[in-house]
C-alpha positions as CSV (number, residue, x, y, z in Angstrom):
1,M,10.7,-144.2,146.5
2,R,7.3,-144.8,147.8
3,S,6.5,-142.2,150.5
4,S,6.2,-144.6,153.4
5,A,9.9,-145.6,153.0
6,Y,10.8,-142.0,154.0
7,I,9.1,-142.2,157.4
8,L,9.9,-145.8,158.2
9,K,13.0,-146.8,160.0
10,G,15.5,-149.7,159.9
11,R,14.3,-153.0,158.5
12,D,11.0,-151.5,157.5
13,R,12.7,-148.8,155.5
14,L,15.0,-151.4,153.9
15,A,12.2,-153.7,152.9
16,G,10.3,-150.8,151.2
17,A,13.4,-149.5,149.4
18,S,14.6,-153.0,148.4
19,E,11.1,-153.9,147.0
20,L,11.0,-150.7,144.9
21,K,14.6,-150.5,143.7
22,P,14.3,-152.9,140.7
23,Y,11.3,-151.0,139.3
24,I,12.9,-147.6,139.6
25,H,15.9,-149.1,137.8
26,Q,13.6,-150.3,135.1
27,D,12.1,-146.9,134.7
28,L,15.5,-145.3,134.4
29,F,16.9,-147.6,131.7
30,A,13.6,-147.4,129.8
31,C,13.7,-143.6,130.0
32,C,17.2,-143.5,128.6
33,D,16.2,-146.0,125.9
34,R,13.1,-144.0,124.8
35,E,15.3,-140.8,124.7
36,G,17.8,-142.7,122.4
37,E,14.9,-143.8,120.2
38,G,13.8,-140.2,119.8
39,Y,17.2,-139.0,118.8
40,F,17.6,-142.0,116.4
41,E,14.3,-141.2,114.7
42,I,15.4,-137.6,114.0
43,G,18.8,-138.7,112.7
44,D,20.8,-137.4,115.7
45,Y,22.9,-140.6,116.0
46,E,25.5,-139.1,118.4
47,N,23.0,-138.2,121.0
48,A,21.1,-141.5,120.4
49,L,24.3,-143.3,121.1
50,K,24.8,-141.5,124.3
51,S,21.3,-142.3,125.5
52,F,21.5,-145.9,124.5
53,R,24.8,-146.2,126.3
54,E,23.3,-144.7,129.4
55,S,20.5,-147.3,129.3
56,V,23.0,-150.1,129.0
57,A,25.1,-148.7,131.8
58,V,22.0,-148.7,134.1
59,I,21.1,-152.2,133.2
60,E,24.7,-153.5,133.7
61,L,25.0,-151.6,137.0
62,F,22.1,-153.6,138.5
63,L,23.2,-157.1,137.2
64,K,23.8,-159.4,140.2
65,D,26.1,-162.2,139.4
66,G,25.0,-162.1,135.8
67,K,21.3,-162.2,136.7
68,Y,18.8,-159.6,135.8
69,P,16.7,-158.1,138.7
70,I,13.4,-158.3,136.6
71,E,12.6,-161.0,134.1
72,G,12.7,-159.7,130.6
73,T,15.4,-157.2,131.2
74,Q,17.8,-159.4,129.2
75,S,15.6,-158.6,126.1
76,N,15.9,-154.8,126.8
77,H,19.6,-155.2,127.3
78,C,20.1,-157.0,124.0
79,H,17.7,-154.7,122.1
80,T,19.6,-151.6,123.3
81,V,23.0,-153.0,122.5
82,V,21.8,-153.6,118.9
83,C,20.6,-149.9,118.9
84,I,24.1,-148.9,119.9
85,A,25.4,-150.9,116.9
86,A,22.9,-149.2,114.6
87,C,24.1,-145.7,115.8
88,L,27.7,-146.8,115.2
89,Y,26.9,-148.0,111.8
90,K,25.1,-144.7,110.9
91,L,28.2,-142.9,112.2
92,G,30.5,-145.0,110.0
93,Q,32.2,-146.8,112.9
94,I,31.9,-150.3,111.4
95,E,34.4,-152.1,113.7
96,A,32.7,-150.7,116.8
97,C,29.3,-151.7,115.2
98,E,30.5,-155.3,114.8
99,D,31.7,-155.4,118.4
100,S,28.3,-154.2,119.6
101,L,26.5,-156.8,117.5
102,Q,28.7,-159.5,118.9
103,K,28.0,-158.2,122.5
104,A,24.3,-158.1,121.7
105,Y,24.3,-161.7,120.4
106,Q,26.1,-162.9,123.6
107,I,23.3,-161.6,125.8
108,P,20.7,-164.1,124.8
109,L,23.3,-166.8,124.4
110,N,24.5,-166.3,128.0
111,Y,20.9,-166.0,129.3
112,Y,19.3,-168.9,127.5
113,G,22.3,-171.1,126.9
114,P,23.5,-172.7,123.7
115,E,21.0,-175.6,123.8
116,E,17.9,-173.4,124.0
117,M,19.4,-170.9,121.4
118,Q,19.7,-173.8,119.0
119,E,16.3,-175.3,119.8
120,D,14.4,-172.0,119.6
121,P,16.4,-169.2,118.0
122,E,13.3,-167.3,117.0
123,Y,12.3,-166.9,120.6
124,C,15.8,-166.3,122.0
125,L,16.8,-163.8,119.3
126,F,13.5,-162.0,119.0
127,A,14.8,-158.7,120.7
128,Y,18.1,-158.9,118.7
129,R,16.3,-159.3,115.4
130,A,13.6,-156.8,116.1
131,A,16.1,-154.0,116.9
132,Y,18.2,-155.0,113.9
133,H,15.4,-154.7,111.5
134,E,13.8,-151.6,113.1
135,H,17.1,-149.7,113.0
136,G,18.1,-150.3,109.5
137,L,21.0,-152.7,110.0
138,D,19.7,-154.8,107.1
139,D,21.3,-152.1,104.9
140,Y,24.6,-153.1,106.5
141,K,24.4,-156.9,106.2
142,P,21.7,-159.6,106.6
143,C,20.5,-160.4,110.2
144,I,21.5,-163.7,111.8
């Protein structure tokens, strides 16, 4: 928290803390995601899975009525759930992989809505497809 929030009181403290909270949240889920990517790159899929799940848990903790606190977080959310699917695939957990892929697909569908998904799937599914290709899921089956 920025240092002034430690010495402020009442409403002033709340304003400082409330203003900073979404950015600290973003740093935490990004840190967990980066850790997961590192583990994934060295083939430690179990630890990668743990880190990616931590990242998703942080994102989902801060969802407010299905809305993300910072624009663009929906893409991080989708990307990281696909990363979870990739870990599960690498660990031979195919049914759980499929469940994660379905969850990942639902994120942009819920965020953008079915009409926008149909009109501009390249844009809406960019994070999904990027994570899918980057993490070797094409070896499993073709991407949507």
